[in-house]
Backbone as CSV, one residue per row, in Angstrom:
resi,resn,N_x,N_y,N_z,CA_x,CA_y,CA_z,C_x,C_y,C_z
1,UNK,72.994,120.492,43.298,74.142,120.654,42.446,73.154,121.407,40.927
2,UNK,73.341,122.058,41.214,72.861,123.142,39.821,73.703,122.585,38.154
3,UNK,72.792,122.120,37.240,73.224,122.013,36.165,74.103,122.575,35.538
4,UNK,73.810,123.844,35.875,74.900,125.175,34.897,75.246,125.722,36.146
5,UNK,76.439,126.068,35.991,77.080,127.110,36.946,76.448,128.568,36.846
6,UNK,76.031,129.416,37.623,75.111,130.658,37.841,76.115,131.671,36.719
7,UNK,75.507,132.227,36.107,75.618,133.522,35.745,76.392,134.228,36.481
8,UNK,77.591,134.677,36.560,78.500,136.067,37.049,77.721,137.445,36.578
9,UNK,77.362,137.948,37.820,76.388,139.483,37.558,77.878,140.215,36.486
10,UNK,78.907,140.338,36.713,79.809,141.279,36.341,80.186,140.870,34.782
11,UNK,80.085,139.377,34.563,80.416,138.584,33.013,79.065,138.613,32.420
12,UNK,78.033,139.167,32.875,76.840,138.522,31.992,76.323,139.604,30.952
13,UNK,76.086,138.894,29.742,75.773,140.453,28.890,75.096,141.458,29.117
14,UNK,74.610,142.457,28.152,74.217,143.395,28.149,72.727,143.270,28.586
15,UNK,72.187,142.288,28.018,70.545,142.181,28.260,70.487,141.745,29.532
16,UNK,71.158,140.597,30.061,71.065,140.080,31.218,71.406,141.318,32.418
17,UNK,72.419,142.056,32.390,73.013,142.761,33.000,71.598,143.884,33.582
18,UNK,71.298,144.297,32.577,70.065,145.180,32.853,68.702,144.955,33.513
19,UNK,68.580,143.204,33.028,67.502,142.869,33.827,67.982,142.610,35.403
20,UNK,69.504,142.048,35.719,69.793,142.082,36.855,69.509,143.636,37.647
21,UNK,70.128,144.423,37.035,69.915,145.705,37.674,68.641,146.225,37.844
22,UNK,67.568,145.826,36.992,66.097,145.969,37.586,65.251,144.702,38.848
23,UNK,65.721,143.976,38.884,65.884,142.923,40.108,66.136,143.664,41.230
24,UNK,67.418,143.872,41.303,68.374,144.399,42.089,67.442,146.103,42.713
25,UNK,66.983,146.677,41.663,66.254,147.947,42.012,64.748,147.567,42.682
26,UNK,63.861,146.658,42.175,62.879,146.522,42.412,62.824,145.634,43.300
27,UNK,63.453,144.725,44.086,63.561,144.028,45.373,64.453,144.563,46.192
28,UNK,65.323,145.872,46.019,65.853,146.591,46.940,67.084,145.522,47.801
29,UNK,67.909,145.133,46.569,68.751,144.408,46.971,69.996,144.478,46.395
30,UNK,71.027,143.925,47.023,72.315,144.231,46.274,73.263,143.043,45.481
31,UNK,72.594,141.752,45.864,73.145,141.035,45.118,72.044,140.150,44.511
32,UNK,72.394,139.729,43.308,71.408,138.786,42.475,71.375,137.418,43.266
33,UNK,69.997,136.452,43.521,70.162,135.772,43.795,70.073,134.573,42.816
34,UNK,70.650,133.265,43.484,70.909,132.326,42.493,69.980,131.926,41.564
35,UNK,68.748,131.859,42.015,67.656,131.298,40.836,67.645,132.337,39.440
36,UNK,67.494,134.035,39.716,67.962,134.711,38.334,69.459,134.362,37.629
37,UNK,70.375,134.036,38.764,71.761,133.711,38.059,71.810,132.659,37.049
38,UNK,70.933,131.372,37.741,71.092,130.169,37.292,69.977,130.131,35.815
39,UNK,68.970,130.976,35.475,67.754,131.035,34.568,68.263,132.217,33.511
40,UNK,69.474,132.420,33.891,70.080,133.620,33.190,70.949,133.122,31.732
41,UNK,70.876,131.959,32.128,71.759,130.892,30.737,70.533,131.163,29.654
42,UNK,69.333,131.316,29.462,68.312,131.887,28.814,67.779,133.279,28.971
43,UNK,68.372,133.867,28.310,68.269,135.339,28.552,66.432,135.695,28.606
44,UNK,66.312,134.910,27.424,64.660,135.372,27.229,63.638,134.535,28.116
45,UNK,64.120,133.486,28.661,63.562,132.966,30.275,63.429,134.000,31.137
46,UNK,64.917,134.380,31.267,65.254,135.192,32.412,64.171,136.519,32.422
47,UNK,64.055,137.352,31.260,63.402,138.477,31.077,61.862,137.932,31.225
48,UNK,61.102,136.991,30.277,59.955,136.311,30.530,59.678,136.209,31.988
49,UNK,60.476,135.377,32.563,59.943,134.929,34.318,60.067,136.232,35.078
50,UNK,61.177,137.363,34.749,60.994,138.690,35.896,59.975,139.252,35.330
51,UNK,59.291,139.294,34.266,57.795,140.336,33.967,57.142,139.837,34.344
52,UNK,56.673,138.334,34.139,55.589,137.776,34.783,55.346,137.670,36.674
53,UNK,56.635,137.864,37.190,57.084,137.935,38.360,56.567,138.955,38.802
54,UNK,57.164,140.358,38.086,56.813,141.481,38.613,55.100,141.804,38.480
55,UNK,54.821,141.088,37.400,53.059,141.688,37.234,52.354,141.204,38.304
56,UNK,52.518,139.588,38.461,51.510,139.018,39.197,51.799,139.248,40.738
57,UNK,52.859,139.516,40.763,52.957,139.591,42.665,53.269,140.761,43.245
58,UNK,52.582,142.039,42.164,52.593,143.525,42.838,51.106,143.426,43.389
59,UNK,51.062,143.982,44.262,49.401,144.606,44.640,48.542,144.597,44.266
60,UNK,47.415,143.943,44.191,46.244,144.375,43.405,44.952,143.452,44.670
61,UNK,44.101,142.768,43.935,43.323,142.629,44.726,43.630,141.697,45.944
62,UNK,44.727,140.918,45.896,45.330,140.390,47.106,46.838,141.097,47.171
63,UNK,46.882,141.807,48.335,48.453,142.300,49.035,49.576,141.391,48.485
64,UNK,50.559,141.874,48.485,51.563,141.096,47.996,52.162,140.349,49.382
65,UNK,51.633,140.607,50.621,52.119,139.677,51.486,51.369,138.216,51.357
66,UNK,50.277,138.451,51.056,49.279,137.265,50.459,49.748,136.802,49.778
67,UNK,50.131,137.225,48.572,50.734,136.612,47.763,51.776,135.698,47.554
68,UNK,52.700,136.412,48.815,54.397,135.645,49.044,53.734,134.366,49.805
69,UNK,52.835,134.740,50.943,52.437,133.660,51.713,51.610,132.291,50.832
70,UNK,51.059,132.414,49.452,50.373,131.718,48.912,51.662,130.918,48.301
71,UNK,52.370,132.045,47.621,53.759,131.372,46.986,54.474,130.452,47.677
72,UNK,54.756,130.475,49.181,55.313,129.592,50.139,54.489,128.306,49.975
73,UNK,53.269,128.495,50.464,52.535,127.569,50.628,52.309,126.819,48.894
74,UNK,52.638,126.858,48.445,52.840,126.123,47.124,54.061,125.674,46.944
75,UNK,55.007,126.156,47.360,56.595,125.943,47.478,56.801,124.364,48.240
76,UNK,55.775,125.000,49.399,56.135,123.699,50.430,55.071,122.672,49.977
77,UNK,54.431,122.381,49.224,53.535,121.727,48.774,54.409,121.030,47.436
78,UNK,54.914,121.554,47.032,55.825,121.410,45.789,57.101,120.244,46.340
79,UNK,57.450,120.660,47.307,58.941,120.507,48.406,60.587,121.313,47.506
80,UNK,60.090,122.170,47.422,61.004,123.352,46.719,61.554,124.366,47.536
81,UNK,62.335,124.152,48.660,63.284,124.299,49.591,63.745,125.401,48.916
82,UNK,64.157,125.972,48.023,64.781,126.934,47.824,64.060,128.372,47.636
83,UNK,62.736,128.116,46.422,61.269,129.020,47.027,61.063,129.103,48.131
84,UNK,60.729,128.000,49.058,60.201,128.170,50.483,61.112,129.010,51.215
85,UNK,62.255,129.116,50.955,63.199,130.011,51.749,62.933,131.304,51.652
86,UNK,63.486,131.434,50.030,63.636,132.681,49.669,61.909,133.630,49.728
87,UNK,61.022,132.981,49.473,59.534,133.734,49.535,59.155,133.769,51.071
88,UNK,59.748,132.481,51.715,59.378,133.255,53.279,60.361,134.161,53.677
89,UNK,61.309,134.574,53.160,62.060,135.819,53.336,61.585,137.194,53.142
90,UNK,60.996,137.147,51.690,60.403,138.163,50.705,58.903,138.615,51.469
91,UNK,58.379,137.399,52.297,57.164,137.460,52.858,57.639,138.268,54.410
92,UNK,58.289,137.959,55.105,58.580,138.819,55.926,59.143,140.102,55.752
93,UNK,59.693,140.349,54.783,60.300,141.685,54.478,58.817,142.461,54.092
94,UNK,57.821,141.861,53.791,56.698,142.773,53.490,56.002,142.599,54.453
95,UNK,56.263,142.002,55.952,55.294,142.019,56.660,54.753,141.116,57.495
96,UNK,55.099,139.946,56.911,54.268,138.747,57.246,55.231,138.533,58.794
97,UNK,54.804,138.090,59.546,55.141,137.766,61.236,55.467,136.431,60.874
98,UNK,56.110,135.816,62.150,56.139,134.611,62.388,54.567,133.605,62.605
99,UNK,53.934,134.543,63.467,52.708,133.861,63.780,51.752,133.522,62.041
100,UNK,52.242,134.255,61.428,51.256,134.201,60.299,51.865,133.222,59.072
101,UNK,53.223,132.846,59.633,54.063,132.003,58.451,53.883,130.521,59.326
102,UNK,53.725,130.516,60.389,53.658,129.508,61.616,51.633,129.159,60.920
103,UNK,50.679,129.570,60.936,49.282,129.444,60.739,49.609,128.881,59.063
104,UNK,50.186,129.276,58.211,50.203,129.295,56.757,50.581,127.843,56.572
105,UNK,51.599,127.557,57.577,52.224,126.265,57.320,50.975,125.196,57.813
106,UNK,50.413,125.620,58.829,49.498,124.776,59.755,48.036,124.555,58.557
107,UNK,47.898,125.683,57.787,46.728,125.321,56.546,47.346,124.777,55.598
108,UNK,48.872,124.853,55.334,49.232,123.570,54.044,49.338,122.457,54.678
109,UNK,49.859,122.254,55.723,49.413,120.743,56.059,48.234,119.947,56.107
110,UNK,47.376,120.732,56.950,45.975,120.463,56.861,45.403,120.277,55.861
111,UNK,45.513,121.228,54.899,45.014,120.797,53.229,45.454,119.694,52.422
112,UNK,46.643,119.249,52.893,47.431,118.540,51.854,46.907,116.915,52.469
113,UNK,46.816,117.155,54.040,46.438,115.700,54.377,44.942,115.492,54.009
114,UNK,44.002,116.371,54.381,42.913,116.142,53.491,42.655,115.779,52.378
115,UNK,43.514,116.709,51.423,43.109,116.246,49.781,43.733,114.931,49.877
116,UNK,44.526,114.178,50.271,45.197,113.211,50.154,43.824,112.333,50.709
117,UNK,43.360,112.219,51.905,42.031,111.453,52.143,41.117,111.531,51.360
118,UNK,40.911,112.670,50.696,39.210,112.966,49.600,40.261,111.862,48.431
119,UNK,41.545,111.926,47.741,41.957,111.309,46.830,41.925,109.556,47.068
120,UNK,42.448,109.435,48.086,42.418,107.955,48.851,40.903,107.305,48.899
121,UNK,39.925,108.087,49.364,38.792,107.462,49.516,37.695,107.879,48.259
122,UNK,38.534,108.821,47.377,37.666,108.969,46.425,36.343,109.635,46.264
123,UNK,36.257,110.731,47.221,35.279,111.394,47.500,34.517,111.824,46.532
124,UNK,33.103,111.619,46.369,32.350,112.360,44.926,32.093,113.863,45.664
125,UNK,32.450,114.994,44.722,32.127,116.228,44.959,30.493,116.733,45.218
126,UNK,30.430,117.066,46.368,29.014,117.257,46.768,28.503,118.199,45.554
127,UNK,26.958,118.276,45.649,26.419,118.997,44.536,26.219,120.327,45.163
128,UNK,26.091,120.659,45.936,26.413,122.204,46.292,27.532,122.488,45.627
129,UNK,28.401,122.232,45.743,30.104,122.847,45.473,30.320,122.890,43.913
130,UNK,29.246,122.208,43.213,29.054,122.300,41.838,28.695,123.437,41.229
């Protein structure tokens, strides 16, 4: 249950409306997702978060599908079901197949398992990796 009621698009102030419109145009969507409506209570946070996301998630050395899959992997590890769902949707929209997503989930599972084993056994980092 949210702490603050999401900002209604029609009732948003002009700055928030401008950012909402940019989000819809950039993402090719007609409705603002709840995440953006929730953080719109702080227009500066909304703007900063949107600008950072836009910059970081665009194609670069990594393509946008890979970036979305990484985002999903981190979201799974952090137990953020909202982000897991929304970025899985975004990854599929950008071309990720179900097989890619299943394989990524397998990697997340084995990485988390092995990370916990390394921490539990307090394994020293090999000299070759330093």
